[in-house]
TORKOL-4160 file (C-alpha; in steps of 0.2 Angstrom, whole numbers, padded with zeros to 4 digits, m for minus):
463
<pt num="1" X="0152" Y="0038" Z="0113"/>
<pt num="2" X="0136" Y="0043" Z="0122"/>
<pt num="3" X="0134" Y="0036" Z="0139"/>
<pt num="4" X="0114" Y="0036" Z="0138"/>
<pt num="5" X="0112" Y="0024" Z="0125"/>
<pt num="6" X="0105" Y="0007" Z="0127"/>
<pt num="7" X="0118" Y="m0003" Z="0137"/>
<pt num="8" X="0117" Y="m0015" Z="0124"/>
<pt num="9" X="0121" Y="m0005" Z="0109"/>
<pt num="10" X="0139" Y="m0001" Z="0118"/>
<pt num="11" X="0154" Y="m0008" Z="0108"/>
<pt num="12" X="0159" Y="m0022" Z="0117"/>
<pt num="13" X="0144" Y="m0028" Z="0128"/>
<pt num="14" X="0136" Y="m0044" Z="0123"/>
<pt num="15" X="0115" Y="m0044" Z="0127"/>
<pt num="16" X="0120" Y="m0057" Z="0141"/>
<pt num="17" X="0130" Y="m0046" Z="0150"/>
<pt num="18" X="0119" Y="m0030" Z="0146"/>
<pt num="19" X="0106" Y="m0040" Z="0154"/>
<pt num="20" X="0117" Y="m0045" Z="0171"/>
<pt num="21" X="0123" Y="m0027" Z="0170"/>
<pt num="22" X="0104" Y="m0018" Z="0172"/>
<pt num="23" X="0097" Y="m0033" Z="0183"/>
<pt num="24" X="0114" Y="m0029" Z="0197"/>
<pt num="25" X="0108" Y="m0010" Z="0197"/>
<pt num="26" X="0088" Y="m0015" Z="0199"/>
<pt num="27" X="0095" Y="m0025" Z="0214"/>
<pt num="28" X="0104" Y="m0012" Z="0221"/>
<pt num="29" X="0087" Y="m0003" Z="0221"/>
<pt num="30" X="0077" Y="m0017" Z="0229"/>
<pt num="31" X="0089" Y="m0015" Z="0242"/>
<pt num="32" X="0085" Y="0004" Z="0245"/>
<pt num="33" X="0066" Y="0001" Z="0245"/>
<pt num="34" X="0053" Y="m0008" Z="0256"/>
<pt num="35" X="0044" Y="m0018" Z="0242"/>
<pt num="36" X="0042" Y="m0037" Z="0243"/>
<pt num="37" X="0058" Y="m0047" Z="0235"/>
<pt num="38" X="0045" Y="m0058" Z="0224"/>
<pt num="39" X="0035" Y="m0045" Z="0219"/>
<pt num="40" X="0051" Y="m0036" Z="0213"/>
<pt num="41" X="0057" Y="m0051" Z="0204"/>
<pt num="42" X="0041" Y="m0056" Z="0194"/>
<pt num="43" X="0040" Y="m0038" Z="0187"/>
<pt num="44" X="0058" Y="m0040" Z="0182"/>
<pt num="45" X="0056" Y="m0056" Z="0175"/>
<pt num="46" X="0039" Y="m0050" Z="0164"/>
<pt num="47" X="0049" Y="m0035" Z="0156"/>
<pt num="48" X="0062" Y="m0047" Z="0151"/>
<pt num="49" X="0050" Y="m0057" Z="0143"/>
<pt num="50" X="0040" Y="m0045" Z="0135"/>
<pt num="51" X="0058" Y="m0039" Z="0128"/>
<pt num="52" X="0064" Y="m0056" Z="0123"/>
<pt num="53" X="0048" Y="m0056" Z="0114"/>
<pt num="54" X="0049" Y="m0041" Z="0105"/>
<pt num="55" X="0067" Y="m0041" Z="0100"/>
<pt num="56" X="0067" Y="m0062" Z="0093"/>
<pt num="57" X="0073" Y="m0063" Z="0076"/>
<pt num="58" X="0055" Y="m0069" Z="0065"/>
<pt num="59" X="0058" Y="m0080" Z="0050"/>
<pt num="60" X="0057" Y="m0068" Z="0032"/>
<pt num="61" X="0038" Y="m0080" Z="0029"/>
<pt num="62" X="0032" Y="m0073" Z="0047"/>
<pt num="63" X="0037" Y="m0056" Z="0042"/>
<pt num="64" X="0028" Y="m0059" Z="0026"/>
<pt num="65" X="0013" Y="m0065" Z="0033"/>
<pt num="66" X="0013" Y="m0051" Z="0048"/>
<pt num="67" X="0015" Y="m0038" Z="0035"/>
<pt num="68" X="0000" Y="m0045" Z="0023"/>
<pt num="69" X="m0011" Y="m0042" Z="0038"/>
<pt num="70" X="m0007" Y="m0026" Z="0041"/>
<pt num="71" X="m0008" Y="m0021" Z="0022"/>
<pt num="72" X="m0026" Y="m0030" Z="0024"/>
<pt num="73" X="m0030" Y="m0019" Z="0039"/>
<pt num="74" X="m0023" Y="m0002" Z="0032"/>
<pt num="75" X="m0031" Y="m0005" Z="0013"/>
<pt num="76" X="m0048" Y="0000" Z="0020"/>
<pt num="77" X="m0040" Y="0018" Z="0016"/>
<pt num="78" X="m0045" Y="0018" Z="m0001"/>
<pt num="79" X="m0053" Y="0001" Z="m0004"/>
<pt num="80" X="m0069" Y="0007" Z="0006"/>
<pt num="81" X="m0072" Y="0023" Z="m0002"/>
<pt num="82" X="m0084" Y="0013" Z="m0017"/>
<pt num="83" X="m0098" Y="0011" Z="0000"/>
<pt num="84" X="m0094" Y="0029" Z="0008"/>
<pt num="85" X="m0097" Y="0038" Z="m0010"/>
<pt num="86" X="m0118" Y="0037" Z="m0012"/>
<pt num="87" X="m0120" Y="0038" Z="0009"/>
<pt num="88" X="m0110" Y="0055" Z="0009"/>
<pt num="89" X="m0118" Y="0059" Z="m0008"/>
<pt num="90" X="m0135" Y="0059" Z="m0001"/>
<pt num="91" X="m0133" Y="0065" Z="0017"/>
<pt num="92" X="m0123" Y="0081" Z="0009"/>
<pt num="93" X="m0133" Y="0084" Z="m0005"/>
<pt num="94" X="m0118" Y="0085" Z="m0019"/>
<pt num="95" X="m0117" Y="0079" Z="m0035"/>
<pt num="96" X="m0105" Y="0064" Z="m0041"/>
<pt num="97" X="m0091" Y="0075" Z="m0046"/>
<pt num="98" X="m0091" Y="0083" Z="m0029"/>
<pt num="99" X="m0092" Y="0068" Z="m0017"/>
<pt num="100" X="m0078" Y="0061" Z="m0027"/>
<pt num="101" X="m0067" Y="0076" Z="m0022"/>
<pt num="102" X="m0060" Y="0068" Z="m0008"/>
<pt num="103" X="m0054" Y="0052" Z="m0014"/>
<pt num="104" X="m0045" Y="0061" Z="m0028"/>
<pt num="105" X="m0035" Y="0071" Z="m0015"/>
<pt num="106" X="m0032" Y="0055" Z="m0008"/>
<pt num="107" X="m0026" Y="0049" Z="m0022"/>
<pt num="108" X="m0015" Y="0062" Z="m0024"/>
<pt num="109" X="m0007" Y="0063" Z="m0005"/>
<pt num="110" X="m0004" Y="0043" Z="m0009"/>
<pt num="111" X="0008" Y="0047" Z="m0021"/>
<pt num="112" X="0014" Y="0062" Z="m0013"/>
<pt num="113" X="0017" Y="0049" Z="0002"/>
<pt num="114" X="0023" Y="0035" Z="m0007"/>
<pt num="115" X="0039" Y="0047" Z="m0014"/>
<pt num="116" X="0042" Y="0057" Z="0003"/>
<pt num="117" X="0041" Y="0040" Z="0013"/>
<pt num="118" X="0051" Y="0029" Z="0001"/>
<pt num="119" X="0066" Y="0042" Z="0002"/>
<pt num="120" X="0064" Y="0041" Z="0021"/>
<pt num="121" X="0060" Y="0023" Z="0022"/>
<pt num="122" X="0080" Y="0022" Z="0009"/>
<pt num="123" X="0088" Y="0031" Z="0023"/>
<pt num="124" X="0082" Y="0025" Z="0039"/>
<pt num="125" X="0073" Y="0008" Z="0036"/>
<pt num="126" X="0054" Y="0005" Z="0032"/>
<pt num="127" X="0050" Y="m0002" Z="0051"/>
<pt num="128" X="0046" Y="0017" Z="0059"/>
<pt num="129" X="0040" Y="0025" Z="0042"/>
<pt num="130" X="0026" Y="0010" Z="0044"/>
<pt num="131" X="0020" Y="0014" Z="0061"/>
<pt num="132" X="0019" Y="0033" Z="0060"/>
<pt num="133" X="0009" Y="0029" Z="0045"/>
<pt num="134" X="m0002" Y="0017" Z="0054"/>
<pt num="135" X="m0006" Y="0032" Z="0068"/>
<pt num="136" X="m0008" Y="0045" Z="0054"/>
<pt num="137" X="m0022" Y="0033" Z="0046"/>
<pt num="138" X="m0032" Y="0032" Z="0060"/>
<pt num="139" X="m0030" Y="0050" Z="0066"/>
<pt num="140" X="m0036" Y="0053" Z="0047"/>
<pt num="141" X="m0052" Y="0042" Z="0048"/>
<pt num="142" X="m0058" Y="0050" Z="0067"/>
<pt num="143" X="m0056" Y="0066" Z="0059"/>
<pt num="144" X="m0067" Y="0059" Z="0044"/>
<pt num="145" X="m0080" Y="0053" Z="0055"/>
<pt num="146" X="m0084" Y="0072" Z="0062"/>
<pt num="147" X="m0083" Y="0081" Z="0046"/>
<pt num="148" X="m0095" Y="0092" Z="0041"/>
<pt num="149" X="m0092" Y="0101" Z="0024"/>
<pt num="150" X="m0082" Y="0095" Z="0008"/>
<pt num="151" X="m0063" Y="0104" Z="0014"/>
<pt num="152" X="m0064" Y="0096" Z="0032"/>
<pt num="153" X="m0067" Y="0079" Z="0021"/>
<pt num="154" X="m0053" Y="0082" Z="0009"/>
<pt num="155" X="m0041" Y="0087" Z="0023"/>
<pt num="156" X="m0045" Y="0072" Z="0036"/>
<pt num="157" X="m0049" Y="0059" Z="0021"/>
<pt num="158" X="m0040" Y="0065" Z="0006"/>
<pt num="159" X="m0025" Y="0072" Z="0015"/>
<pt num="160" X="m0020" Y="0065" Z="0030"/>
<pt num="161" X="m0028" Y="0044" Z="0026"/>
<pt num="162" X="m0021" Y="0048" Z="0007"/>
<pt num="163" X="m0001" Y="0053" Z="0014"/>
<pt num="164" X="m0004" Y="0038" Z="0029"/>
<pt num="165" X="m0006" Y="0025" Z="0012"/>
<pt num="166" X="0011" Y="0032" Z="0007"/>
<pt num="167" X="0019" Y="0027" Z="0023"/>
<pt num="168" X="0010" Y="0009" Z="0027"/>
<pt num="169" X="0001" Y="0003" Z="0011"/>
<pt num="170" X="0008" Y="m0007" Z="m0005"/>
<pt num="171" X="0022" Y="0003" Z="m0009"/>
<pt num="172" X="0034" Y="0003" Z="0007"/>
<pt num="173" X="0028" Y="m0014" Z="0013"/>
<pt num="174" X="0031" Y="m0021" Z="m0004"/>
<pt num="175" X="0048" Y="m0013" Z="m0003"/>
<pt num="176" X="0052" Y="m0021" Z="0015"/>
<pt num="177" X="0045" Y="m0039" Z="0009"/>
<pt num="178" X="0057" Y="m0037" Z="m0008"/>
<pt num="179" X="0072" Y="m0035" Z="0002"/>
<pt num="180" X="0069" Y="m0051" Z="0011"/>
<pt num="181" X="0068" Y="m0062" Z="m0003"/>
<pt num="182" X="0082" Y="m0068" Z="m0016"/>
<pt num="183" X="0074" Y="m0066" Z="m0038"/>
<pt num="184" X="0068" Y="m0081" Z="m0038"/>
<pt num="185" X="0056" Y="m0080" Z="m0025"/>
<pt num="186" X="0052" Y="m0061" Z="m0024"/>
<pt num="187" X="0039" Y="m0060" Z="m0036"/>
<pt num="188" X="0027" Y="m0072" Z="m0029"/>
<pt num="189" X="0031" Y="m0063" Z="m0010"/>
<pt num="190" X="0029" Y="m0047" Z="m0015"/>
<pt num="191" X="0012" Y="m0053" Z="m0023"/>
<pt num="192" X="0006" Y="m0060" Z="m0008"/>
<pt num="193" X="0008" Y="m0043" Z="m0001"/>
<pt num="194" X="m0004" Y="m0036" Z="m0015"/>
<pt num="195" X="m0018" Y="m0050" Z="m0011"/>
<pt num="196" X="m0019" Y="m0041" Z="0004"/>
<pt num="197" X="m0026" Y="m0026" Z="m0002"/>
<pt num="198" X="m0039" Y="m0034" Z="m0012"/>
<pt num="199" X="m0044" Y="m0045" Z="0002"/>
<pt num="200" X="m0048" Y="m0029" Z="0011"/>
<pt num="201" X="m0065" Y="m0028" Z="0004"/>
<pt num="202" X="m0068" Y="m0047" Z="0007"/>
<pt num="203" X="m0065" Y="m0045" Z="0025"/>
<pt num="204" X="m0069" Y="m0029" Z="0028"/>
<pt num="205" X="m0084" Y="m0025" Z="0015"/>
<pt num="206" X="m0098" Y="m0031" Z="0025"/>
<pt num="207" X="m0092" Y="m0025" Z="0040"/>
<pt num="208" X="m0094" Y="m0007" Z="0034"/>
<pt num="209" X="m0109" Y="m0010" Z="0022"/>
<pt num="210" X="m0118" Y="m0016" Z="0039"/>
<pt num="211" X="m0112" Y="0000" Z="0051"/>
<pt num="212" X="m0117" Y="0013" Z="0035"/>
<pt num="213" X="m0134" Y="0003" Z="0035"/>
<pt num="214" X="m0138" Y="0002" Z="0056"/>
<pt num="215" X="m0130" Y="0017" Z="0061"/>
<pt num="216" X="m0121" Y="0029" Z="0046"/>
<pt num="217" X="m0105" Y="0031" Z="0037"/>
<pt num="218" X="m0099" Y="0042" Z="0050"/>
<pt num="219" X="m0100" Y="0026" Z="0062"/>
<pt num="220" X="m0092" Y="0015" Z="0049"/>
<pt num="221" X="m0077" Y="0028" Z="0046"/>
<pt num="222" X="m0074" Y="0029" Z="0065"/>
<pt num="223" X="m0073" Y="0010" Z="0067"/>
<pt num="224" X="m0059" Y="0010" Z="0055"/>
<pt num="225" X="m0049" Y="0022" Z="0064"/>
<pt num="226" X="m0052" Y="0010" Z="0079"/>
<pt num="227" X="m0047" Y="m0006" Z="0071"/>
<pt num="228" X="m0032" Y="0002" Z="0065"/>
<pt num="229" X="m0027" Y="0008" Z="0080"/>
<pt num="230" X="m0032" Y="m0008" Z="0091"/>
<pt num="231" X="m0025" Y="m0022" Z="0078"/>
<pt num="232" X="m0013" Y="m0015" Z="0065"/>
<pt num="233" X="m0002" Y="m0004" Z="0076"/>
<pt num="234" X="0002" Y="m0019" Z="0086"/>
<pt num="235" X="0004" Y="m0031" Z="0072"/>
<pt num="236" X="0018" Y="m0020" Z="0064"/>
<pt num="237" X="0026" Y="m0017" Z="0077"/>
<pt num="238" X="0028" Y="m0035" Z="0079"/>
<pt num="239" X="0031" Y="m0039" Z="0062"/>
<pt num="240" X="0037" Y="m0024" Z="0053"/>
<pt num="241" X="0056" Y="m0028" Z="0053"/>
<pt num="242" X="0069" Y="m0021" Z="0040"/>
<pt num="243" X="0083" Y="m0034" Z="0036"/>
<pt num="244" X="0098" Y="m0034" Z="0047"/>
<pt num="245" X="0109" Y="m0029" Z="0032"/>
<pt num="246" X="0099" Y="m0013" Z="0028"/>
<pt num="247" X="0105" Y="0000" Z="0040"/>
<pt num="248" X="0113" Y="0014" Z="0029"/>
<pt num="249" X="0123" Y="0025" Z="0036"/>
<pt num="250" X="0125" Y="0045" Z="0035"/>
<pt num="251" X="0137" Y="0045" Z="0021"/>
<pt num="252" X="0129" Y="0031" Z="0011"/>
<pt num="253" X="0112" Y="0037" Z="0010"/>
<pt num="254" X="0106" Y="0042" Z="m0009"/>
<pt num="255" X="0102" Y="0062" Z="m0013"/>
<pt num="256" X="0087" Y="0065" Z="m0022"/>
<pt num="257" X="0097" Y="0070" Z="m0038"/>
<pt num="258" X="0103" Y="0051" Z="m0039"/>
<pt num="259" X="0087" Y="0048" Z="m0046"/>
<pt num="260" X="0088" Y="0058" Z="m0063"/>
<pt num="261" X="0097" Y="0044" Z="m0072"/>
<pt num="262" X="0082" Y="0032" Z="m0070"/>
<pt num="263" X="0068" Y="0044" Z="m0076"/>
<pt num="264" X="0080" Y="0047" Z="m0092"/>
<pt num="265" X="0080" Y="0027" Z="m0096"/>
<pt num="266" X="0069" Y="0021" Z="m0110"/>
<pt num="267" X="0062" Y="0006" Z="m0100"/>
<pt num="268" X="0057" Y="0016" Z="m0087"/>
<pt num="269" X="0046" Y="0029" Z="m0093"/>
<pt num="270" X="0038" Y="0019" Z="m0103"/>
<pt num="271" X="0035" Y="0007" Z="m0084"/>
<pt num="272" X="0028" Y="0025" Z="m0079"/>
<pt num="273" X="0017" Y="0028" Z="m0095"/>
<pt num="274" X="0009" Y="0010" Z="m0092"/>
<pt num="275" X="0008" Y="0013" Z="m0071"/>
<pt num="276" X="m0002" Y="0029" Z="m0078"/>
<pt num="277" X="m0015" Y="0021" Z="m0088"/>
<pt num="278" X="m0016" Y="0007" Z="m0071"/>
<pt num="279" X="m0019" Y="0022" Z="m0060"/>
<pt num="280" X="m0034" Y="0029" Z="m0072"/>
<pt num="281" X="m0044" Y="0011" Z="m0073"/>
<pt num="282" X="m0045" Y="0011" Z="m0054"/>
<pt num="283" X="m0059" Y="0020" Z="m0057"/>
<pt num="284" X="m0069" Y="0005" Z="m0056"/>
<pt num="285" X="m0065" Y="0003" Z="m0039"/>
<pt num="286" X="m0073" Y="0018" Z="m0033"/>
<pt num="287" X="m0088" Y="0018" Z="m0044"/>
<pt num="288" X="m0091" Y="m0002" Z="m0042"/>
<pt num="289" X="m0107" Y="m0001" Z="m0034"/>
<pt num="290" X="m0113" Y="0014" Z="m0044"/>
<pt num="291" X="m0106" Y="0004" Z="m0060"/>
<pt num="292" X="m0119" Y="m0009" Z="m0054"/>
<pt num="293" X="m0134" Y="0003" Z="m0050"/>
<pt num="294" X="m0131" Y="0010" Z="m0069"/>
<pt num="295" X="m0132" Y="m0009" Z="m0077"/>
<pt num="296" X="m0148" Y="m0010" Z="m0066"/>
<pt num="297" X="m0144" Y="m0020" Z="m0051"/>
<pt num="298" X="m0148" Y="m0013" Z="m0034"/>
<pt num="299" X="m0134" Y="m0009" Z="m0021"/>
<pt num="300" X="m0132" Y="m0027" Z="m0011"/>
<pt num="301" X="m0126" Y="m0032" Z="m0027"/>
<pt num="302" X="m0113" Y="m0019" Z="m0030"/>
<pt num="303" X="m0108" Y="m0022" Z="m0013"/>
<pt num="304" X="m0106" Y="m0041" Z="m0016"/>
<pt num="305" X="m0096" Y="m0035" Z="m0033"/>
<pt num="306" X="m0083" Y="m0027" Z="m0020"/>
<pt num="307" X="m0080" Y="m0042" Z="m0013"/>
<pt num="308" X="m0079" Y="m0053" Z="m0029"/>
<pt num="309" X="m0066" Y="m0042" Z="m0034"/>
<pt num="310" X="m0056" Y="m0042" Z="m0019"/>
<pt num="311" X="m0056" Y="m0061" Z="m0021"/>
<pt num="312" X="m0053" Y="m0060" Z="m0039"/>
<pt num="313" X="m0038" Y="m0049" Z="m0036"/>
<pt num="314" X="m0031" Y="m0059" Z="m0021"/>
<pt num="315" X="m0031" Y="m0074" Z="m0033"/>
<pt num="316" X="m0024" Y="m0067" Z="m0051"/>
<pt num="317" X="m0009" Y="m0057" Z="m0037"/>
<pt num="318" X="m0004" Y="m0075" Z="m0033"/>
<pt num="319" X="m0004" Y="m0082" Z="m0051"/>
<pt num="320" X="0002" Y="m0068" Z="m0061"/>
<pt num="321" X="0015" Y="m0066" Z="m0044"/>
<pt num="322" X="0021" Y="m0085" Z="m0047"/>
<pt num="323" X="0021" Y="m0083" Z="m0065"/>
<pt num="324" X="0032" Y="m0068" Z="m0066"/>
<pt num="325" X="0046" Y="m0078" Z="m0057"/>
<pt num="326" X="0045" Y="m0093" Z="m0071"/>
<pt num="327" X="0041" Y="m0083" Z="m0087"/>
<pt num="328" X="0050" Y="m0067" Z="m0085"/>
<pt num="329" X="0041" Y="m0051" Z="m0077"/>
<pt num="330" X="0039" Y="m0038" Z="m0093"/>
<pt num="331" X="0029" Y="m0055" Z="m0102"/>
<pt num="332" X="0019" Y="m0057" Z="m0086"/>
<pt num="333" X="0016" Y="m0038" Z="m0085"/>
<pt num="334" X="0008" Y="m0039" Z="m0101"/>
<pt num="335" X="m0002" Y="m0050" Z="m0100"/>
<pt num="336" X="m0011" Y="m0045" Z="m0086"/>
<pt num="337" X="m0015" Y="m0027" Z="m0096"/>
<pt num="338" X="m0021" Y="m0038" Z="m0110"/>
<pt num="339" X="m0034" Y="m0046" Z="m0097"/>
<pt num="340" X="m0040" Y="m0030" Z="m0090"/>
<pt num="341" X="m0041" Y="m0022" Z="m0105"/>
<pt num="342" X="m0052" Y="m0035" Z="m0114"/>
<pt num="343" X="m0065" Y="m0035" Z="m0097"/>
<pt num="344" X="m0066" Y="m0018" Z="m0097"/>
<pt num="345" X="m0073" Y="m0018" Z="m0115"/>
<pt num="346" X="m0083" Y="m0031" Z="m0109"/>
<pt num="347" X="m0089" Y="m0022" Z="m0094"/>
<pt num="348" X="m0098" Y="m0007" Z="m0104"/>
<pt num="349" X="m0110" Y="m0020" Z="m0111"/>
<pt num="350" X="m0126" Y="m0024" Z="m0105"/>
<pt num="351" X="m0124" Y="m0036" Z="m0091"/>
<pt num="352" X="m0141" Y="m0051" Z="m0093"/>
<pt num="353" X="m0139" Y="m0054" Z="m0074"/>
<pt num="354" X="m0130" Y="m0053" Z="m0058"/>
<pt num="355" X="m0120" Y="m0070" Z="m0061"/>
<pt num="356" X="m0114" Y="m0064" Z="m0076"/>
<pt num="357" X="m0109" Y="m0045" Z="m0069"/>
<pt num="358" X="m0097" Y="m0054" Z="m0056"/>
<pt num="359" X="m0089" Y="m0063" Z="m0069"/>
<pt num="360" X="m0085" Y="m0049" Z="m0080"/>
<pt num="361" X="m0079" Y="m0040" Z="m0063"/>
<pt num="362" X="m0065" Y="m0051" Z="m0061"/>
<pt num="363" X="m0060" Y="m0053" Z="m0078"/>
<pt num="364" X="m0058" Y="m0032" Z="m0079"/>
<pt num="365" X="m0053" Y="m0029" Z="m0062"/>
<pt num="366" X="m0046" Y="m0047" Z="m0055"/>
<pt num="367" X="m0027" Y="m0042" Z="m0061"/>
<pt num="368" X="m0026" Y="m0026" Z="m0057"/>
<pt num="369" X="m0014" Y="m0030" Z="m0039"/>
<pt num="370" X="m0006" Y="m0043" Z="m0053"/>
<pt num="371" X="m0001" Y="m0029" Z="m0063"/>
<pt num="372" X="0003" Y="m0020" Z="m0047"/>
<pt num="373" X="0014" Y="m0032" Z="m0039"/>
<pt num="374" X="0024" Y="m0036" Z="m0056"/>
<pt num="375" X="0027" Y="m0019" Z="m0059"/>
<pt num="376" X="0034" Y="m0017" Z="m0040"/>
<pt num="377" X="0045" Y="m0030" Z="m0044"/>
<pt num="378" X="0052" Y="m0024" Z="m0058"/>
<pt num="379" X="0054" Y="m0006" Z="m0052"/>
<pt num="380" X="0064" Y="m0013" Z="m0036"/>
<pt num="381" X="0075" Y="m0022" Z="m0050"/>
<pt num="382" X="0078" Y="m0010" Z="m0061"/>
<pt num="383" X="0084" Y="0001" Z="m0047"/>
<pt num="384" X="0092" Y="m0009" Z="m0034"/>
<pt num="385" X="0088" Y="m0008" Z="m0017"/>
<pt num="386" X="0097" Y="0008" Z="m0013"/>
<pt num="387" X="0084" Y="0018" Z="m0024"/>
<pt num="388" X="0068" Y="0005" Z="m0024"/>
<pt num="389" X="0060" Y="0016" Z="m0011"/>
<pt num="390" X="0060" Y="0033" Z="m0019"/>
<pt num="391" X="0060" Y="0025" Z="m0036"/>
<pt num="392" X="0043" Y="0016" Z="m0031"/>
<pt num="393" X="0037" Y="0031" Z="m0023"/>
<pt num="394" X="0039" Y="0041" Z="m0040"/>
<pt num="395" X="0032" Y="0029" Z="m0050"/>
<pt num="396" X="0014" Y="0030" Z="m0036"/>
<pt num="397" X="0014" Y="0049" Z="m0040"/>
<pt num="398" X="0014" Y="0043" Z="m0058"/>
<pt num="399" X="0001" Y="0031" Z="m0054"/>
<pt num="400" X="m0011" Y="0041" Z="m0041"/>
<pt num="401" X="m0011" Y="0057" Z="m0052"/>
<pt num="402" X="m0022" Y="0043" Z="m0064"/>
<pt num="403" X="m0028" Y="0036" Z="m0047"/>
<pt num="404" X="m0035" Y="0055" Z="m0045"/>
<pt num="405" X="m0041" Y="0059" Z="m0060"/>
<pt num="406" X="m0048" Y="0041" Z="m0067"/>
<pt num="407" X="m0063" Y="0043" Z="m0054"/>
<pt num="408" X="m0068" Y="0061" Z="m0057"/>
<pt num="409" X="m0065" Y="0060" Z="m0076"/>
<pt num="410" X="m0078" Y="0044" Z="m0075"/>
<pt num="411" X="m0090" Y="0056" Z="m0065"/>
<pt num="412" X="m0089" Y="0072" Z="m0077"/>
<pt num="413" X="m0094" Y="0058" Z="m0090"/>
<pt num="414" X="m0109" Y="0050" Z="m0078"/>
<pt num="415" X="m0115" Y="0066" Z="m0077"/>
<pt num="416" X="m0116" Y="0071" Z="m0094"/>
<pt num="417" X="m0121" Y="0055" Z="m0101"/>
<pt num="418" X="m0130" Y="0045" Z="m0086"/>
<pt num="419" X="m0118" Y="0029" Z="m0090"/>
<pt num="420" X="m0100" Y="0024" Z="m0088"/>
<pt num="421" X="m0100" Y="0013" Z="m0104"/>
<pt num="422" X="m0092" Y="0025" Z="m0115"/>
<pt num="423" X="m0077" Y="0029" Z="m0104"/>
<pt num="424" X="m0076" Y="0011" Z="m0101"/>
<pt num="425" X="m0074" Y="0008" Z="m0118"/>
<pt num="426" X="m0058" Y="0022" Z="m0120"/>
<pt num="427" X="m0051" Y="0014" Z="m0105"/>
<pt num="428" X="m0052" Y="m0003" Z="m0112"/>
<pt num="429" X="m0042" Y="0002" Z="m0127"/>
<pt num="430" X="m0028" Y="0012" Z="m0116"/>
<pt num="431" X="m0025" Y="m0003" Z="m0106"/>
<pt num="432" X="m0023" Y="m0014" Z="m0123"/>
<pt num="433" X="m0011" Y="m0001" Z="m0129"/>
<pt num="434" X="0000" Y="m0004" Z="m0113"/>
<pt num="435" X="0001" Y="m0022" Z="m0116"/>
<pt num="436" X="0007" Y="m0020" Z="m0132"/>
<pt num="437" X="0019" Y="m0008" Z="m0127"/>
<pt num="438" X="0025" Y="m0017" Z="m0113"/>
<pt num="439" X="0027" Y="m0033" Z="m0123"/>
<pt num="440" X="0036" Y="m0025" Z="m0136"/>
<pt num="441" X="0047" Y="m0012" Z="m0128"/>
<pt num="442" X="0053" Y="m0019" Z="m0111"/>
<pt num="443" X="0068" Y="m0030" Z="m0107"/>
<pt num="444" X="0066" Y="m0040" Z="m0090"/>
<pt num="445" X="0084" Y="m0041" Z="m0088"/>
<pt num="446" X="0086" Y="m0021" Z="m0089"/>
<pt num="447" X="0094" Y="m0017" Z="m0073"/>
<pt num="448" X="0103" Y="m0001" Z="m0071"/>
<pt num="449" X="0119" Y="0006" Z="m0061"/>
<pt num="450" X="0119" Y="0008" Z="m0042"/>
<pt num="451" X="0119" Y="0025" Z="m0037"/>
<pt num="452" X="0137" Y="0033" Z="m0033"/>
<pt num="453" X="0132" Y="0039" Z="m0014"/>
<pt num="454" X="0139" Y="0051" Z="0001"/>
<pt num="455" X="0156" Y="0052" Z="0002"/>
<pt num="456" X="0163" Y="0044" Z="m0015"/>
<pt num="457" X="0151" Y="0055" Z="m0022"/>
<pt num="458" X="0159" Y="0072" Z="m0017"/>
<pt num="459" X="0174" Y="0063" Z="m0023"/>
<pt num="460" X="0168" Y="0060" Z="m0039"/>
<pt num="461" X="0161" Y="0080" Z="m0040"/>
<pt num="462" X="0177" Y="0089" Z="m0033"/>
<pt num="463" X="0188" Y="0078" Z="m0048"/>
């Protein structure tokens, strides 16, 4: 046994005994110093109170709320880019396609980070992954504020913020929350996490819009980094806690090869295909302000539309998560794609006024995070807790390839035609096709067998 391990971790030593031993040692040191006993006692009491506060057991609902607050802040990593799009384009004199390149790298980084950090979360727990991701994202935003060219912007925002989203974004925190809840409440709980992401623009769009217009986009990027360090990190330190029963020993960790049977399953492949179409459709969130401008509205209307999208997405995520707990995951997932497809077709038409534009944005984009929430729960339940992190991560690579390509293809279509309407018509048809495939082909009760892990896997290979 390691003698330098914390006292309370040693075999046979209860926490109150560990504290008694610790206080006895401190008392011996007090006698050897000239400090006032009252002052030293105050220091000891303060440290014990802080330690008790950080180590106390939180209810699963408190963990859920704190994690939702963390995701609300970390979601500025991607949800805010539509506000940065036009100022960066004007500041550097780039084309619409060129200014979208950092976002493309961010989407790809998010996908790669989802797989890498998902596997690490399966093996070591989600808490330390989330904390590290917040630090990485904060560094990325600070670096973005000092970027002077395309490669620097792609590195700081695209690579660093993108990778960080895979560590402290929806994938890992949804995984953590899913482990705290049973099946009959899991859909709604994960949907609460999904509401945090669309609520991010609702809370932070006005602030970022003010900073960009009063100062510039660099000030807004720097403020985002400060917010992550001073608010998101303490909240995650307190609330991002794995359940007590998820500690995985070295011999029970799944190897990368254990995910191959999941990738051969027909239901899983259809889920991946649907997730790709969901990712492509997210071009609407990146170009939403620009879509408003192309419809003849001003930039303020586009900024309000971003907030409308956030509010509608939060409400619909809760609604579709609640429905999935009661009427089946696959049926409700198909419904989200159906609504999004119909809304996107309508969004391709001319908008007579701002109110109609806001309503169509809510219809076309509102169910997005309901889609993601139900899909995340389905992936978790199909794969099981031992492989859920890496499978969710792999699904997000597919999603983020679509999310990276969608804005680029939409930008190319806009540069060639001066309009987003043709691309949105095609996207609406793809979303409707995804709804039909899910409804006709996927069974909500599908559950693949758990992988053979650790020493058992070695024995099976030898035999």
